[in-house]
C-alpha positions in Angstrom: -0.5 -0.1 0.1 1.5 3.7 -0.7 2.0 5.5 2.0 -0.7 6.8 3.8 1.3 8.6 6.6 -0.2 12.5 5.7 0.4 15.6 5.6 -2.8 17.2 6.3 -2.6 19.4 9.0 -3.7 18.1 12.1 -5.2 20.8 13.4 -8.9 20.6 13.6 -10.3 23.8 12.0 -13.4 25.5 13.7 -16.7 23.6 13.6 -18.1 24.2 9.9 -21.8 24.1 9.4 -22.9 20.6 8.2 -22.2 21.0 4.3 -25.2 19.8 2.5 -26.3 20.2 -1.7 -26.7 23.9 -2.8 -30.0 25.4 -4.4 -29.2 27.1 -7.7 -31.5 28.7 -9.8 -32.6 28.5 -12.9 -31.3 30.0 -16.2 -34.2 32.5 -16.4 -34.0 33.2 -12.9 -30.4 33.8 -13.0 -30.6 36.5 -16.1 -33.3 38.1 -13.9 -31.3 38.8 -11.1 -32.0 36.5 -8.8 -28.6 36.3 -7.0 -29.8 32.7 -4.4 -32.5 31.4 -3.5 -33.9 32.7 -0.4 -36.2 31.6 2.8 -39.6 32.7 1.0 -39.1 30.1 -1.4 -39.3 27.5 1.0 -41.7 29.5 3.0 -44.8 26.5 1.9 -42.4 23.9 3.8 -42.5 23.7 7.4 -39.5 23.9 9.1 -38.7 21.2 11.3 -38.4 21.4 14.8 -35.5 22.2 16.7 -35.1 19.2 18.7 -32.3 19.7 21.3 -32.0 18.4 24.8 -35.3 15.9 24.2 -35.5 11.7 23.8 -36.2 10.2 20.7 -37.9 6.7 21.1 -36.7 6.6 24.6 -33.3 5.8 22.9 -31.2 9.0 22.0 -30.9 12.0 23.7 -30.2 15.0 21.6 -27.4 16.6 23.0 -26.5 19.9 20.7 -26.6 21.0 17.1 -23.4 20.0 15.0 -23.9 21.4 11.9 -26.8 23.3 9.4 -27.3 23.5 5.8 -29.2 24.4 3.3 -31.6 21.3 3.4 -30.2 19.1 7.0 -30.2 19.5 10.4 -27.2 17.4 12.0 -27.5 16.6 15.7 -25.2 15.6 18.5 -26.8 12.4 20.0 -26.4 9.8 22.8 -27.2 6.0 22.8 -28.8 5.5 25.9 -28.4 2.0 25.6 -24.9 2.0 24.8 -23.8 5.0 25.9 -22.4 5.5 22.4 -22.3 9.5 21.2 -23.7 9.3 17.9 -25.1 11.6 15.0 -28.7 12.4 14.0 -29.5 13.8 10.2 -32.9 15.1 9.7 -34.2 17.2 7.1 -34.6 20.8 7.9 -38.0 21.1 6.0 -41.0 18.6 7.1 -43.0 17.7 4.6 -45.0 14.2 4.4 -43.6 13.3 1.1 -40.0 14.2 1.7 -40.0 12.2 5.1 -41.0 9.3 3.1 -38.5 9.3 0.6 -35.9 10.7 3.2 -36.7 7.3 5.1 -36.5 5.4 2.0 -32.8 6.5 1.6 -31.8 5.7 4.7 -33.1 2.3 4.4 -31.2 1.7 1.0 -28.0 3.5 2.8 -28.4 0.8 6.0 -27.3 -1.8 2.9 -24.0 -0.2 2.5 -21.6 -1.8 4.9 -18.4 -0.6 3.9 -15.0 0.8 5.4 -15.5 3.8 3.0 -19.0 4.4 3.7 -20.3 6.1 6.7 -21.7 3.7 9.0 -25.6 4.0 8.9 -27.7 2.5 12.4 -31.1 2.8 11.9 -34.0 5.5 11.8 -36.2 6.6 13.6 -38.9 8.8 14.3 -39.1 12.0 15.9 -41.9 14.7 17.0 -44.6 15.0 14.0 -43.6 12.0 12.1 -40.0 13.7 11.6 -37.5 10.7 10.2 -33.8 10.9 11.8 -30.9 9.1 10.6 -28.9 8.0 13.2 -25.2 7.1 12.0 -21.5 7.0 13.4 -20.2 10.2 14.1 -16.7 11.2 12.6 -14.6 13.4 13.8 -12.8 14.7 11.0 -12.5 17.2 8.4 -14.0 16.7 4.9 -12.5 17.4 1.1 -13.7 20.8 1.2 -12.2 21.9 4.3 -8.9 20.3 2.9 -8.5 21.7 -0.3 -9.4 25.4 1.4 -6.3 24.9 3.4 -3.8 23.7 1.4 -5.2 24.3 -2.0 -4.9 20.7 -3.1 -2.9 17.7 -2.3 0.9 17.9 -3.0 1.7 14.3 -1.6 0.7 12.1 -4.6 1.2 9.1 -2.4 -1.9 11.3 -0.3 -3.5 11.6 -3.5 -3.6 7.8 -4.3 -4.7 6.5 -1.1 -7.7 9.3 -1.3 -8.5 8.0 -4.9 -8.7 4.1 -4.2 -10.8 4.8 -1.1 -13.3 6.2 -3.0 -13.2 4.0 -6.0 -13.5 1.4 -3.0 -16.5 2.5 -1.6 -18.3 3.9 -4.6 -17.6 0.8 -6.4 -19.4 -1.5 -3.3 -22.2 1.0 -3.5 -23.1 0.6 -7.1 -22.6 -3.5 -7.2 -25.3 -2.9 -4.6 -27.2 -0.6 -7.4 -26.9 2.2 -5.5 -25.7 5.7 -7.4 -24.3 8.3 -4.6 -25.6 11.1 -7.2 -23.5 14.6 -5.9 -20.2 13.4 -4.8 -18.0 16.2 -4.5 -15.4 17.1 -1.5 -18.0 18.2 1.4 -19.1 14.9 1.2 -15.9 12.5 1.8 -14.5 13.0 5.4 -11.5 12.6 6.3 -10.4 10.8 9.6 -7.1 10.3 11.0 -6.2 7.1 12.4 -2.5 6.3 13.4 -1.2 8.8 11.2 -2.9 7.1 8.3 -5.7 8.9 6.0 -9.2 7.0 6.1 -11.7 8.0 3.9 -16.1 8.0 5.0 -18.3 9.0 1.9 -21.5 10.6 3.1 -24.8 11.3 1.9 -25.9 8.6 -0.9 -29.3 9.3 -2.7 -29.3 12.8 -1.4 -30.1 14.3 -4.7 -33.2 12.2 -4.9 -34.4 14.3 -1.9 -33.5 17.4 -3.1 -35.6 16.9 -6.7 -38.6 16.3 -4.5 -37.9 19.5 -2.6 -37.4 21.4 -6.0 -41.3 19.8 -7.3 -42.4 21.1 -3.7 -40.7 24.6 -3.7 -41.9 25.2 -7.7 -39.0 27.9 -8.1 -37.6 26.0 -11.3 -34.4 25.8 -9.2 -31.3 23.4 -10.0 -30.5 21.2 -7.3 -26.9 19.7 -7.1 -23.5 20.8 -7.3 -23.4 22.7 -10.7 -19.1 22.0 -10.0 -19.1 18.2 -10.1 -22.4 17.3 -12.3 -22.5 15.2 -15.3 -23.9 16.8 -18.1 -26.4 14.4 -18.1 -27.2 15.0 -14.4 -27.2 19.3 -15.7 -30.1 18.4 -18.0 -32.2 16.0 -16.2 -31.5 13.2 -17.8 -31.7 9.5 -16.3 -28.5 8.7 -14.3 -26.4 6.1 -13.8 -22.8 4.5 -12.2 -21.4 6.6 -15.6 -22.5 10.1 -13.8 -20.4 9.1 -10.5 -17.4 8.1 -12.2 -17.8 11.8 -14.3 -18.0 13.5 -10.4 -14.8 11.3 -9.8 -13.1 12.3 -12.5 -13.9 16.3 -11.6 -12.7 15.3 -8.1 -9.7 14.2 -8.5 -8.9 17.1 -11.5 -9.2 19.5 -8.0 -7.5 17.7 -5.6 -4.1 17.0 -7.8 -4.5 21.2 -9.7 -6.3 22.8 -7.3 -8.4 24.3 -9.8 -12.0 22.8 -11.0 -12.2 21.4 -14.6 -14.5 24.3 -15.3 -14.5 27.2 -13.1 -16.9 29.7 -14.0 -18.4 32.6 -12.4 -21.7 31.5 -12.2 -23.3 28.3 -11.8 -25.5 28.2 -14.7 -22.3 29.0 -16.9 -20.3 25.9 -15.3 -23.5 24.1 -15.9 -23.2 25.1 -19.8 -19.5 24.4 -19.9 -20.3 20.6 -18.4 -22.7 20.1 -21.4 -20.6 21.6 -23.9 -19.1 18.5 -26.3 -16.3 21.2 -26.8 -14.9 22.3 -23.5 -12.2 20.4 -22.4 -10.2 21.3 -18.8 -6.5 22.6 -19.3 -4.2 20.3 -19.3 -2.9 18.9 -16.1 0.7 18.7 -17.5 0.2 22.8 -17.2 -1.2 22.6 -13.7 1.1 19.9 -12.0 3.8 19.6 -13.9 5.7 17.4 -11.9 2.6 14.7 -12.1 5.2 11.1 -13.5 3.5 9.5 -16.1 1.1 12.3 -16.5 0.1 11.0 -19.8 -2.0 8.2 -18.8 -3.5 10.0 -16.3 -4.3 12.6 -18.4 -5.9 9.9 -20.9 -7.8 8.7 -17.8 -9.4 12.1 -16.7 -10.1 12.8 -20.2 -12.1 9.3 -20.6 -14.0 10.3 -17.0 -14.8 13.5 -17.8 -16.3 13.0 -21.6 -19.6 14.6 -22.5 -20.9 11.2 -24.1 -21.6 8.6 -21.0 -21.3 5.8 -23.0 -17.5 6.8 -24.0 -16.0 7.1 -20.4 -15.7 3.7 -18.1 -18.4 2.0 -17.4 -18.4 0.9 -14.1 -15.7 1.6 -11.1 -13.5 -1.9 -11.8 -12.5 -0.7 -15.8 -11.5 2.4 -14.0 -9.1 0.7 -11.7 -7.5 -0.9 -14.2 -5.8 2.2 -16.0 -5.1 3.6 -12.7 -3.4 0.7 -11.6 -1.7 1.1 -14.6 -0.5 4.6 -14.0 0.8 4.0 -10.8 2.7 1.1 -11.9 4.2 3.1 -14.6 4.5 6.5 -12.4 6.7 4.3 -9.6 4.7 5.6 -7.0 4.8 2.5 -4.7 8.1 0.2 -3.7 9.5 -2.6 -5.4 7.3 -5.4 -4.8 4.7 -3.3 -3.1 1.1 -4.2 -4.4 -1.1 -1.3 -6.2 -3.9 0.3 -3.9 -6.1 0.0 -7.0 -6.9 -3.6 -7.0 -9.1 -5.4 -9.9 -10.4 -8.1 -11.5 -10.3 -9.5 -15.0 -12.3 -6.9 -16.5 -15.0 -9.8 -18.8 -15.0 -11.9 -14.8 -16.4 -8.5 -13.2 -18.7 -8.2 -15.7 -20.0 -11.9 -15.1 -20.2 -11.5 -11.5 -21.7 -8.6 -11.3 -24.4 -9.6 -13.8 -25.1 -12.7 -11.4 -26.1 -10.0 -8.6 -28.3 -7.8 -11.4 -31.6 -8.5 -10.7 -33.8 -10.1 -13.0 -35.1 -8.3 -15.2 -38.2 -8.4 -17.4 -37.3 -9.1 -20.3 -35.1 -12.1 -18.8 -38.6 -13.2 -17.0 -39.9 -13.6 -20.3 -37.1 -15.0 -21.8 -37.7 -17.9 -18.9 -41.5 -18.1 -18.9 -40.7 -19.0 -23.0 -38.4 -21.6 -22.7 -40.3 -23.3 -19.9 -43.5 -23.5 -22.0 -41.4 -25.0 -25.3 -40.2 -27.2 -22.7 -43.7 -28.3 -21.3 -45.3 -28.5 -25.0 -42.7 -30.7 -26.6 -43.3 -33.2 -23.5 -46.7 -33.4 -23.8 -46.3 -33.8 -27.4 -43.7 -37.0 -26.7 -46.5 -38.4 -24.4 -48.8 -38.2 -26.9 -46.8 -40.0 -29.4 -46.4 -42.5 -26.8 -49.4 -42.9 -26.6 -50.6 -43.7 -29.7 -50.5 -47.4 -31.3 -50.0 -47.5 -34.9 -53.3 -49.1 -35.9 -55.0 -46.2 -33.9 -53.3 -43.5 -35.2 -55.9 -41.2 -37.2 -56.4 -42.0 -40.5 -55.0 -38.9 -43.1 -57.3 -36.6 -44.6 -57.2 -36.5 -48.9 -58.7 -34.4 -51.6 -61.6 -37.0 -53.6 -60.5 -34.4 -56.7 -57.1 -36.6 -56.5 -58.2 -39.7 -57.0 -59.8 -39.0 -60.7 -56.6 -39.1 -62.6 -55.5 -42.4 -60.3 -58.9 -44.2 -61.2 -59.0 -43.3 -65.1 -55.4 -44.7 -64.7 -56.4 -47.8 -63.1 -59.3 -48.1 -65.8 -57.1 -48.1 -68.8 -54.6 -50.3 -67.1 -57.2 -52.6 -66.6 -58.4 -52.6 -70.8 -54.8 -53.3 -71.7 -54.7 -56.0 -69.5 -57.6 -57.7 -71.0 -56.7 -56.5 -74.7 -53.1 -58.6 -74.0 -55.3 -61.4 -72.5 -57.8 -61.9 -75.5 -54.3 -62.0 -77.6 -52.7 -64.7 -75.7 -55.6 -67.0 -76.5 -54.9 -66.7 -80.0 -53.5 -68.8 -81.9 -51.1 -67.3 -84.5 -50.0 -70.1 -86.8 -53.3 -71.3 -87.3 -54.4 -67.8 -87.6 -51.7 -67.4 -90.6 -52.6 -70.6 -92.5 -56.6 -69.3 -92.3 -55.2 -66.0 -94.0 -53.4 -67.9 -96.7 -56.0 -70.0 -97.5 -59.3 -68.9 -99.8 -62.0 -67.3 -98.2 -63.9 -69.2 -96.9 -67.5 -68.6 -94.6 -67.0 -67.5 -91.6 -68.0 -69.9 -89.0 -68.9 -69.9 -85.1 -65.9 -70.6 -84.2 -63.5 -68.2 -86.0 -65.7 -65.3 -84.6 -65.5 -67.0 -81.0 -62.1 -65.4 -80.0 -63.5 -61.8 -81.1 -66.7 -61.9 -79.1 -64.0 -63.1 -76.1 -62.3 -60.1 -76.7 -65.8 -57.8 -76.8 -67.1 -59.3 -73.9 -63.7 -58.9 -71.6 -63.4 -55.2 -73.0 -66.9 -54.6 -72.0 -66.1 -56.2 -68.4 -62.9 -53.9 -68.4 -65.0 -50.9 -68.9 -67.7 -51.6 -66.4 -65.5 -52.9 -63.7 -63.8 -48.9 -64.2 -66.8 -47.5 -64.4 -67.6 -49.3 -61.0 -64.3 -48.0 -59.5 -64.6 -44.0 -60.5 -68.4 -44.5 -59.1 -67.3 -45.9 -55.7 -64.7 -43.1 -55.6 -67.3 -40.6 -55.9 -69.2 -41.8 -53.3 -66.5 -42.4 -50.5 -67.1 -40.0 -47.8 -63.9 -39.8 -45.0 -65.6 -39.6 -41.9 -62.7 -38.7 -39.3 -60.1 -40.3 -37.0 -60.7 -43.5 -35.8 -64.2 -43.8 -37.8 -64.3 -46.7 -40.8 -64.9 -45.3 -44.5 -68.2 -46.2 -46.4 
């Protein structure tokens, strides 16, 4: 592992108001000269009661206010059962639908058990059914405070330590299908443990609550942190883990260089820059010329900050593959040291990740179709096995097709009769008689001709009967006799 001995100041700054995503105006409101959202804009939402000194559900005593932001209030509380100090976070403004949303987000957060994600304890109800998110108390500085005090992370080992821990926490959440939506320095707490850096990511899913706030206020505000928002988030499109990867790229750029990728004067202009395919941050080599293997790191940052989500890394594992290559090329570790950017083969990752994804509706339909096909085949095989040869239904046929057959049969009978008649003739006697003078025809001489005529007549009658029987024949159905 890289050297985590931090050069970040050990001095704890004064208590900073709890950070929450800021509220920004739409472009039309900004052009109208409105500088920021005011309390009047939120007047239709009841403000939460102050809870200091109260006991919640007989389990937690609210001790003091830790911080307050645009949306949230955070208290220090005491777990009466364990005597453990915890943090209790609630929304600043109380509304039934927002409270329900907040409770759902807390439930989601409780599923995220990872060393680099703040530990969620539980969700409890306070006065007037307000929801309080009970979580571990974090005594440290957020990355925003670090950047304010020293502008950038000069030690590349510190930079690597921060970056790989954020990657690990985000990857864990993404595997659970959870997107952060508001990754920024204020939502990452830096803790000191034995002189090493340890990070905790806060506020998963808070941006979803912000969307509800926007709908409630109906002011057309843009909610989020424009300095780190992906183009699709700026434009209000559907978000994916690639949106978090964009925010991570913007954050990494700032940690390394001390500058934002797009440092415009207004929030609207900043969002315009993110959404402009022709906009590009300044090269890292100009802002941080001492960066080793800068060409590899520049390519990584360019990929994370690509305007088109499809052109970015599709998951954190892919990002870590390239970060590992940069770390090795930059020779930041000691000989034989294991890379902090641990990853698995991308193909295996896709296979394992797909197994953890919930079954989609398409998958369910395919499974149902395969089941129906197998059942249908089994039924057909069973029917075939139950039938014997003599019990199979007689094939249906067309009567008209029998007429040519009958005519051919009749012709064959006639020809056969003629050949039979000829076989009865004594050709030697016939030749002798033909050489003799003509004599009156006797009865015996007429016999072969009469026999032939009788045979021909009999053959014609038989052929006529056959045709008659064919026309009369009727196929009644499977298993029935024909008349």
